[in-house]
C-alpha positions as CSV (number, residue, x, y, z in Angstrom):
1,M,-71.2,-41.6,34.6
2,S,-74.1,-39.1,34.7
3,K,-77.7,-40.0,33.5
4,A,-77.2,-37.5,30.8
5,E,-74.4,-38.9,29.4
6,Y,-75.5,-42.2,29.4
7,E,-78.4,-41.7,27.3
8,A,-76.4,-39.9,24.7
9,M,-74.5,-42.9,24.7
10,S,-77.0,-45.6,24.4
11,T,-78.6,-43.5,21.4
12,T,-75.3,-44.0,19.5
13,G,-74.2,-46.8,20.8
14,Y,-76.9,-49.3,20.3
15,A,-77.8,-47.7,17.0
16,N,-74.5,-48.5,15.6
17,A,-74.7,-51.9,17.4
18,K,-78.4,-53.0,15.9
19,K,-76.7,-52.1,12.5
20,L,-73.8,-54.6,13.0
21,V,-75.6,-57.5,14.3
22,D,-79.4,-59.0,14.9
23,L,-79.4,-59.6,18.4
24,P,-83.2,-60.1,19.7
25,Q,-82.5,-59.9,23.0
26,V,-80.9,-57.0,22.9
27,E,-83.6,-55.3,21.6
28,A,-85.9,-56.7,23.6
29,C,-83.9,-55.2,26.6
30,V,-84.1,-52.3,25.1
31,E,-87.7,-52.2,24.3
32,S,-88.2,-53.4,28.0
33,I,-86.8,-50.0,28.9
34,S,-87.6,-47.6,26.8
35,G,-91.0,-48.9,25.4
36,S,-89.5,-48.5,22.0
37,G,-87.1,-50.7,19.3
38,D,-86.5,-47.4,17.5
39,L,-82.7,-46.4,18.6
40,Y,-82.2,-44.1,15.6
41,T,-83.9,-41.2,16.0
42,S,-84.1,-40.8,19.8
43,T,-82.7,-41.2,23.1
44,V,-83.4,-43.8,25.6
45,P,-85.5,-42.7,27.9
46,V,-85.1,-44.2,31.6
47,S,-85.9,-43.8,35.2
48,D,-83.9,-43.0,37.9
49,D,-84.2,-46.4,39.5
50,Q,-83.5,-48.2,35.9
51,F,-80.6,-45.7,35.1
52,E,-78.9,-47.0,38.6
53,S,-79.8,-50.7,37.9
54,L,-77.9,-50.3,34.6
55,Q,-75.2,-48.5,36.4
56,D,-74.6,-51.2,38.6
57,Q,-74.4,-54.0,35.7
58,S,-72.1,-51.6,34.0
59,S,-69.7,-51.5,36.6
60,L,-70.3,-55.3,37.3
61,L,-69.5,-55.8,33.8
62,I,-66.2,-53.6,33.9
63,D,-65.0,-55.5,37.2
64,E,-65.5,-58.9,35.3
65,L,-63.5,-57.7,32.1
66,L,-60.4,-56.8,34.3
67,N,-60.7,-59.7,36.5
68,I,-60.9,-62.5,33.3
69,N,-59.0,-65.8,34.2
70,S,-58.3,-67.5,31.0
71,L,-55.7,-69.4,29.3
72,P,-52.5,-67.9,28.8
73,I,-51.7,-66.7,25.4
74,E,-48.9,-66.3,22.7
75,V,-47.6,-64.2,19.6
76,T,-46.9,-67.0,16.7
77,S,-43.9,-66.5,14.2
78,N,-46.6,-65.3,11.6
79,A,-47.9,-62.6,14.1
80,Q,-51.4,-64.1,14.6
81,L,-52.8,-64.8,18.1
82,T,-53.8,-68.0,19.2
83,L,-54.9,-69.4,22.3
84,A,-52.6,-71.8,23.9
85,K,-54.2,-75.2,24.6
86,S,-52.0,-76.6,27.1
87,Q,-51.1,-75.4,30.7
88,D,-47.3,-76.3,30.0
89,I,-46.9,-73.7,27.7
90,P,-45.3,-71.0,29.8
91,E,-47.2,-67.5,29.6
92,S,-45.7,-65.1,26.8
93,N,-45.0,-61.4,27.5
94,F,-45.4,-59.7,24.3
95,K,-42.5,-58.5,22.4
96,Q,-40.8,-55.6,23.0
97,E,-37.9,-54.1,20.6
98,A,-35.6,-50.9,21.4
99,S,-32.6,-50.1,20.0
100,R,-31.2,-47.8,22.9
101,E,-30.8,-48.5,26.5
102,S,-32.5,-45.4,27.5
103,L,-33.6,-42.3,27.0
104,E,-30.5,-40.5,27.9
105,N,-29.1,-42.3,24.3
106,L,-31.4,-40.1,22.6
107,K,-29.9,-37.8,20.0
108,L,-31.5,-34.4,18.0
109,E,-31.6,-36.7,15.0
110,S,-33.0,-39.6,16.8
111,T,-35.7,-41.7,14.7
112,L,-38.6,-43.7,15.8
113,E,-36.8,-46.8,15.3
114,E,-34.9,-46.3,18.1
115,M,-38.1,-45.9,20.8
116,L,-39.9,-48.9,22.4
117,L,-42.1,-50.7,20.2
118,Y,-44.5,-52.9,20.6
119,D,-44.8,-55.6,18.1
120,F,-48.0,-57.1,18.8
121,Q,-50.4,-58.1,15.7
122,I,-54.1,-59.9,16.0
123,E,-56.3,-61.2,13.5
124,L,-59.5,-59.8,12.6
125,S,-61.4,-63.0,12.9
126,C,-60.1,-63.7,16.5
127,L,-62.8,-62.8,19.1
128,G,-62.9,-59.7,21.0
129,E,-62.4,-61.8,24.3
130,D,-59.1,-62.9,23.1
131,L,-58.0,-59.0,22.8
132,A,-59.5,-58.6,26.0
133,K,-57.3,-61.1,27.6
134,A,-54.1,-59.8,25.8
135,F,-54.7,-56.5,27.6
136,E,-55.1,-57.8,30.8
137,K,-51.8,-60.1,30.9
138,N,-50.1,-56.6,29.7
139,P,-51.5,-53.7,31.1
140,L,-48.4,-51.6,29.6
141,L,-49.6,-52.7,26.0
142,P,-51.2,-49.4,24.4
143,G,-53.1,-51.6,21.7
144,A,-52.8,-54.2,18.8
145,I,-52.4,-53.8,15.3
146,L,-55.0,-55.7,13.4
147,T,-54.3,-58.2,10.3
148,D,-56.8,-60.0,7.7
149,Q,-54.5,-63.2,6.8
150,G,-51.2,-61.7,7.5
151,K,-52.0,-58.1,5.8
152,F,-52.2,-55.1,7.9
153,K,-55.7,-53.5,8.3
154,G,-55.5,-50.6,11.0
155,K,-55.2,-50.6,14.8
156,I,-57.0,-50.4,18.0
157,S,-55.8,-49.1,20.9
158,R,-56.2,-50.2,24.5
159,Q,-58.0,-47.1,25.5
160,R,-60.9,-47.3,22.8
161,F,-61.3,-51.0,23.3
162,L,-61.6,-50.6,26.8
163,K,-63.9,-47.5,26.5
164,I,-66.3,-49.5,24.2
165,I,-66.4,-52.8,25.9
166,S,-67.3,-51.1,29.4
167,R,-70.9,-49.6,27.9
168,P,-73.6,-51.7,28.6
169,Y,-74.4,-54.8,26.6
170,A,-70.9,-54.4,24.6
171,R,-70.1,-57.7,26.1
172,E,-72.6,-59.6,24.4
173,L,-72.3,-57.7,20.9
174,F,-68.3,-57.7,20.9
175,F,-66.6,-60.2,23.2
176,S,-68.1,-63.6,21.3
177,A,-68.2,-62.4,17.8
178,P,-64.4,-61.4,15.4
179,L,-62.8,-58.5,16.0
180,S,-64.1,-57.2,12.4
181,R,-67.1,-56.8,13.7
182,L,-65.9,-54.1,16.7
183,Y,-63.2,-52.7,14.1
184,A,-66.5,-52.0,11.6
185,Y,-68.0,-50.0,14.8
186,I,-64.9,-47.8,15.9
187,E,-62.6,-47.9,12.7
188,T,-60.6,-44.5,12.6
189,D,-58.0,-43.1,10.6
190,V,-54.7,-44.4,11.6
191,L,-51.7,-42.4,11.7
192,V,-48.7,-44.5,10.0
193,F,-45.0,-43.6,10.1
194,P,-42.0,-45.0,8.1
195,N,-39.3,-46.1,10.8
196,D,-37.0,-43.8,9.7
197,T,-39.1,-40.9,10.8
198,L,-37.4,-38.2,13.3
199,I,-38.9,-38.3,16.7
200,V,-39.6,-34.2,16.8
201,K,-41.1,-34.4,13.5
202,A,-43.6,-37.5,14.7
203,A,-44.0,-36.0,17.9
204,S,-45.3,-32.7,16.2
205,R,-47.6,-34.4,13.5
206,C,-49.4,-36.5,16.5
207,L,-49.9,-33.4,18.5
208,Q,-52.1,-31.8,15.4
209,R,-54.5,-34.6,15.5
210,P,-58.0,-34.4,16.9
211,P,-58.6,-33.8,20.2
212,E,-60.5,-37.5,20.7
213,L,-57.7,-39.1,19.0
214,L,-54.2,-37.3,20.8
215,T,-53.7,-40.5,23.0
216,E,-54.0,-42.9,20.3
217,P,-51.1,-44.7,19.8
218,L,-49.4,-44.2,16.6
219,V,-48.0,-47.3,13.9
220,V,-44.3,-47.6,12.8
221,K,-43.9,-49.3,9.5
222,F,-40.7,-51.0,8.9
223,E,-39.5,-52.9,5.7
224,H,-41.2,-55.8,4.5
225,E,-44.9,-54.9,5.6
226,V,-43.9,-54.8,8.9
227,Y,-46.2,-53.0,11.5
228,K,-45.2,-52.0,15.2
229,L,-46.7,-49.7,17.6
230,L,-45.4,-46.9,19.7
231,D,-47.1,-45.4,22.7
232,I,-47.9,-41.6,22.6
233,H,-46.8,-40.9,26.0
234,Q,-43.5,-42.6,25.2
235,L,-43.1,-40.5,22.1
236,L,-44.0,-37.4,23.9
237,V,-41.3,-38.2,26.6
238,A,-38.8,-39.0,23.9
239,Q,-39.2,-35.2,22.6
240,A,-39.2,-33.7,26.0
241,Q,-35.8,-35.9,26.5
242,I,-34.6,-34.3,22.9
243,H,-36.1,-31.1,23.6
244,K,-33.9,-30.8,27.0
245,L,-31.0,-31.9,24.7
246,A,-31.7,-29.6,22.3
247,T,-31.8,-26.7,25.1
248,R,-28.5,-28.2,26.7
249,L,-27.1,-28.0,23.8
250,I,-28.1,-24.4,22.6
251,N,-26.6,-23.3,26.1
252,Q,-23.4,-24.7,25.6
253,Q,-23.1,-23.1,22.0
254,T,-24.5,-20.2,23.5
255,N,-21.7,-19.9,25.9
256,Q,-18.7,-20.7,23.8
257,L,-20.3,-18.0,21.5
258,T,-20.4,-15.5,24.2
259,K,-16.8,-16.5,25.1
260,A,-15.9,-16.0,21.3
261,K,-17.6,-13.0,21.1
262,K,-15.8,-11.7,24.2
263,A,-12.6,-12.7,23.0
264,L,-13.2,-11.4,19.5
265,D,-14.4,-8.0,20.9
266,D,-11.5,-7.6,23.2
267,E,-9.3,-8.4,20.0
268,L,-11.3,-6.2,17.7
269,E,-11.1,-3.4,20.9
270,K,-7.0,-3.8,20.5
271,G,-7.7,-3.0,16.5
272,R,-9.4,0.1,17.4
273,Q,-6.9,1.4,19.5
274,I,-4.2,0.4,16.9
275,Q,-6.3,2.4,14.2
276,I,-6.8,5.1,16.4
277,D,-3.1,5.5,16.9
278,F,-2.4,5.3,13.1
279,L,-5.0,8.7,13.1
280,P,-2.9,12.0,14.3
281,T,-2.7,12.4,17.8
282,E,-2.0,15.8,17.4
283,I,-2.9,18.2,14.6
284,P,0.1,20.7,13.5
285,K,-0.2,23.8,14.8
286,L,0.5,26.8,12.0
287,P,0.2,30.2,13.0
288,N,-2.4,31.0,10.1
289,L,-4.4,27.6,9.5
290,Q,-7.3,26.3,12.3
291,I,-8.0,22.6,11.7
292,A,-10.9,20.3,12.9
293,T,-11.2,16.8,12.2
294,C,-13.8,14.0,13.3
295,F,-14.2,10.5,13.1
296,Y,-17.2,8.0,13.5
297,P,-16.4,4.8,12.8
298,A,-19.4,2.3,11.6
299,R,-17.9,-0.5,13.5
300,Q,-15.2,-0.9,16.2
301,V,-12.9,-0.9,13.2
302,A,-12.7,1.3,10.1
303,G,-11.9,1.8,6.4
304,D,-11.8,5.6,6.6
305,F,-9.2,7.9,7.6
306,Y,-7.5,11.4,7.7
307,D,-4.2,12.3,8.0
308,V,-2.2,15.8,8.8
309,F,1.7,15.9,8.9
310,M,4.5,18.3,8.0
311,L,6.4,17.1,4.6
312,P,10.2,18.5,3.9
313,G,10.2,22.1,3.2
314,D,7.2,23.3,6.0
315,Y,4.7,21.9,3.7
316,L,1.3,20.4,4.9
317,G,-0.3,17.3,4.0
318,L,-3.4,16.9,4.0
319,V,-5.4,13.4,3.5
320,I,-8.7,12.2,3.8
321,A,-9.7,8.8,2.2
322,D,-12.2,6.1,2.3
323,V,-11.0,2.4,1.4
324,C,-13.6,0.0,-0.1
325,D,-15.7,-2.2,2.2
326,K,-16.1,-1.9,6.2
327,G,-15.0,-3.9,9.4
328,V,-11.5,-5.6,9.9
329,G,-10.4,-5.9,5.8
330,A,-11.0,-2.3,5.4
331,A,-9.1,-1.4,8.4
332,L,-6.0,-3.2,7.7
333,F,-5.7,-2.0,4.4
334,M,-6.4,1.9,5.9
335,A,-3.4,1.4,7.9
336,L,-1.2,0.2,4.8
337,F,-3.0,3.0,2.2
338,R,-1.9,5.6,5.5
339,S,1.5,4.4,5.8
340,L,2.3,4.6,2.3
341,I,1.4,7.8,1.4
342,R,3.5,9.5,4.7
343,V,6.2,6.8,3.5
344,F,6.3,8.0,-0.2
345,S,5.4,11.4,0.2
346,G,8.9,11.7,2.4
347,Q,10.9,10.7,-0.4
348,T,11.6,7.6,0.8
349,S,12.0,4.0,-1.1
350,L,10.2,0.6,-0.3
351,Y,10.4,-2.5,-2.0
352,G,12.3,-0.7,-5.1
353,L,9.6,2.0,-5.3
354,S,10.9,5.3,-4.6
355,I,10.2,9.1,-5.5
356,V,12.9,10.3,-7.9
357,S,13.2,13.6,-10.1
358,N,12.9,11.7,-13.1
359,D,10.0,12.5,-14.4
360,E,9.8,9.9,-16.8
361,L,9.3,7.3,-14.2
362,F,6.0,9.6,-13.0
363,C,2.6,9.1,-14.3
364,C,0.8,12.3,-13.4
365,E,-0.2,14.7,-15.3
366,I,0.5,17.9,-14.1
367,E,-1.9,20.5,-15.0
368,T,-0.9,24.0,-15.6
369,L,-0.1,25.7,-11.8
370,S,-0.1,29.0,-11.2
371,T,3.0,29.1,-9.1
372,P,4.5,25.2,-9.7
373,C,6.4,23.9,-6.8
374,L,8.8,20.7,-7.2
375,D,8.7,19.9,-3.6
376,Q,4.7,19.7,-3.4
377,I,4.5,17.8,-7.1
378,N,7.0,15.1,-5.9
379,A,5.1,14.7,-2.9
380,L,2.0,13.8,-4.8
381,K,4.1,11.2,-6.8
382,A,3.0,9.2,-3.4
383,V,-0.5,8.6,-5.2
384,E,1.2,7.5,-8.1
385,L,3.6,5.0,-6.2
386,T,0.9,3.7,-3.4
387,N,-1.4,2.8,-6.4
388,N,1.4,1.0,-8.1
389,Y,2.2,-1.0,-4.9
390,I,-1.4,-2.2,-3.8
391,T,-2.1,-3.4,-7.6
392,Q,1.4,-5.1,-7.6
393,N,1.4,-6.7,-4.5
394,H,-2.6,-6.7,-3.9
395,A,-4.3,-6.9,-6.6
396,Q,-5.7,-10.6,-5.8
397,M,-7.5,-8.6,-2.4
398,G,-9.3,-6.0,-4.8
399,M,-8.8,-3.7,-2.3
400,F,-8.8,0.4,-3.4
401,A,-9.6,3.7,-2.0
402,T,-10.6,6.9,-2.8
403,L,-8.3,9.4,-1.5
404,F,-7.7,13.4,-1.5
405,F,-3.9,14.0,-1.1
406,G,-3.3,17.9,-1.0
407,V,0.2,19.4,-0.1
408,L,-0.6,23.2,1.2
409,H,2.2,25.7,1.1
410,P,1.4,27.7,4.3
411,L,3.3,31.1,2.8
412,T,1.8,31.3,-0.4
413,N,-1.4,29.7,0.8
414,S,-1.8,27.4,-2.5
415,L,-3.2,24.0,-2.3
416,T,-1.5,21.5,-4.9
417,Y,-3.7,18.1,-4.5
418,I,-4.9,14.8,-6.2
419,N,-8.3,13.9,-6.1
420,A,-8.3,9.6,-6.4
421,G,-11.7,9.4,-7.1
422,H,-13.5,10.8,-3.8
423,E,-16.1,13.2,-3.0
424,P,-15.2,16.4,-3.8
425,L,-13.9,19.0,-1.7
426,F,-15.0,22.2,-1.5
427,I,-13.8,25.5,-0.1
428,I,-16.5,27.8,1.2
429,N,-16.1,31.3,2.0
430,S,-18.9,34.3,3.9
431,Q,-20.9,33.7,0.6
432,G,-21.0,30.0,0.7
433,V,-19.3,27.6,-1.7
434,K,-16.9,29.0,-3.3
435,E,-15.1,25.9,-5.4
436,S,-15.6,22.4,-5.4
437,L,-12.4,20.1,-5.7
438,K,-13.7,17.4,-8.2
439,S,-12.3,13.9,-8.9
440,T,-9.0,14.2,-10.9
441,G,-8.2,10.2,-11.1
442,P,-9.3,7.3,-10.4
443,A,-9.2,5.4,-6.8
444,V,-5.9,4.2,-5.8
445,G,-5.2,0.3,-6.6
446,M,-7.6,-0.3,-9.2
447,M,-5.2,-0.3,-12.0
448,T,-1.4,-0.3,-12.6
449,D,0.0,2.9,-14.0
450,A,-3.2,4.7,-13.7
451,K,-3.1,8.5,-14.7
452,F,-3.6,11.0,-11.8
453,K,-3.7,14.8,-12.6
454,I,-2.2,17.3,-10.6
455,H,-4.2,20.4,-9.8
456,Q,-3.6,23.8,-8.1
457,V,-5.6,26.1,-6.4
458,Q,-5.2,29.1,-4.1
459,L,-6.9,29.9,-0.5
460,E,-7.7,33.3,0.3
461,Q,-7.7,34.6,3.6
462,G,-11.0,33.3,5.8
463,D,-11.9,30.5,3.3
464,I,-12.2,26.7,4.3
465,L,-11.3,23.5,2.9
466,I,-13.9,20.8,3.9
467,G,-13.5,17.2,3.2
468,Y,-15.6,14.3,3.9
469,T,-16.6,10.5,3.2
470,D,-19.6,9.3,1.8
471,G,-20.3,8.1,4.9
472,V,-22.0,11.7,5.5
473,T,-24.0,11.9,2.2
474,E,-25.1,8.6,2.4
475,A,-26.3,8.2,6.2
476,R,-29.6,7.2,6.3
477,A,-32.4,7.9,8.7
478,P,-34.7,5.2,10.4
479,K,-36.9,5.1,7.5
480,G,-33.7,4.7,4.9
481,E,-33.9,8.0,3.4
482,F,-30.2,9.5,3.0
483,F,-28.5,12.3,3.9
484,T,-27.6,13.7,0.4
485,L,-25.2,16.1,-0.7
486,K,-28.2,18.6,-0.9
487,R,-28.9,18.9,2.5
488,L,-24.8,18.7,2.8
489,L,-24.5,21.8,0.6
490,S,-27.1,23.6,2.2
491,L,-25.4,23.8,5.9
492,L,-22.3,24.8,3.9
493,E,-23.9,27.6,2.3
494,Q,-24.8,29.4,5.5
495,P,-22.0,31.8,7.2
496,V,-19.3,29.9,9.8
497,S,-16.9,31.4,11.8
498,S,-14.3,28.2,12.6
499,P,-13.9,25.1,10.9
500,S,-15.0,23.4,14.2
501,D,-18.4,25.3,14.5
502,L,-18.6,24.0,10.9
503,L,-18.2,20.6,11.7
504,E,-20.2,20.6,14.6
505,R,-22.9,22.1,12.7
506,I,-23.1,19.4,10.1
507,K,-22.5,17.1,13.1
508,T,-25.6,18.1,15.0
509,N,-27.9,17.7,11.6
510,L,-26.4,14.4,10.3
511,F,-26.8,12.6,13.8
512,N,-30.5,14.2,14.1
513,H,-30.8,12.9,10.5
514,I,-29.9,9.4,11.7
515,D,-31.6,9.3,15.0
516,Q,-31.8,5.6,16.4
517,A,-30.8,4.1,13.2
518,P,-27.7,1.7,13.0
519,Q,-24.9,3.7,11.5
520,F,-24.1,2.4,7.7
521,D,-20.6,3.3,7.3
522,D,-18.1,5.2,8.8
523,I,-18.3,9.2,8.9
524,T,-15.1,11.4,8.3
525,M,-14.5,14.9,7.7
526,L,-11.5,17.3,7.8
527,A,-11.4,21.3,7.7
528,V,-8.9,23.4,7.2
529,Q,-9.3,27.3,7.1
530,Q,-7.1,29.8,6.2
531,I,-6.8,32.7,8.7
532,I,-4.8,36.6,9.2
533,S,-2.9,35.6,11.5
534,E,-1.8,38.4,14.6
535,R,1.6,39.0,12.9
536,L,0.6,39.5,9.4
537,R,-1.8,42.1,10.9
């Protein structure tokens, strides 16, 4: 202890002591050192020799305190400390309770009642010397519960008691006096927790205390006004053990999730390969047509699809569709929609639904066609049959698809089509957008016996038909801006030499717009151009 520390301690310690007791001999001693009895507003000046003498006396007092040899003590049933009057009474350890055998038994949800608790109470009427004896006999005891006629009043820690009692003249002030006098001098706020408080919660709260109280034990309250002490060090050890347990559990769960994710990724990769196989691996090659496609799923599997296939009579089927939702569910229905369109457009039956020539069974409304062709119309009946199949067998799933299905006559260049709630397709030429093919009916799978109008358009030499899904127009930039139909139309207004060049131009602008933002939706495009073949020149 430095001289400065001693003088600072003297000012506060003796001033408070003078308030509590009237000990003439203490005042006389202090006055003999300082020349003044005023301990309230000034420090106690001491010479170097006096300071060394007092420091020696303090050391002797501490040694004497730590080597007290006195009668054994015990805790009675009413938790009041008493002195044993006979040497025949055996020495008694303080009652220590724990509801677990070791820290290894702790769980994440363990509470304070599972900790090693100290059940030691002492009445405020007992002497300070009695408490000193208790601490001497029980080196691990972190403190004592203070009671007044059996009722809880507070607590005093071993550290705080020894710190105060080791100060000069503290023994004369507090050793032979009731503990109530000492407690009035050092009383502080007591942190009390219910016994069912989580260990991690109590540890967090304890660490929020002022620095001077961080090492103070806490009080655990049980039913029937029973209070016990918990050493802060044991609490922190328990918290560390729980943290270790939590870390181990997190690592185990992380490993399990990693394995599960890998297994799921493997399955999704298989699904992706299967879905890719549903898309046409080879585009039909016709002498007067150029066809280009692109497909970028937002996830490993997607709900978008396109299809290009030959139909009976050498007609060309063109499909672009977007199944609602994304991910695995959409991918499964994508496969179903794609298969149904192919099956029904090829005049095949499935589960009692078949293409027939009887127009009474046909829900499509045929608009005035410039060159009506029964084969094209019959193929388009696939839209109605697919709609009814989905609504009759999978209505509970609530799945539907926006879909464009066109049947192109390669010789006459007439395109007969149904647009079932899909984005409008555009026909462009060297002058820009020539015509838009808007919706002619509702989405497929929305309602049974829905009406779908059949329209027809004539493609001229050099015209390009382009279809897309809403993943193009609704693609988002890093700040959330949409690509928009307006931006797409501006690209379609510019001259282009081929369908593949057109799609490359759109893709370049689209992915520049998206930049580093996550892809929000599947992106699919289909472009077909009517060209003049060498045979026709």
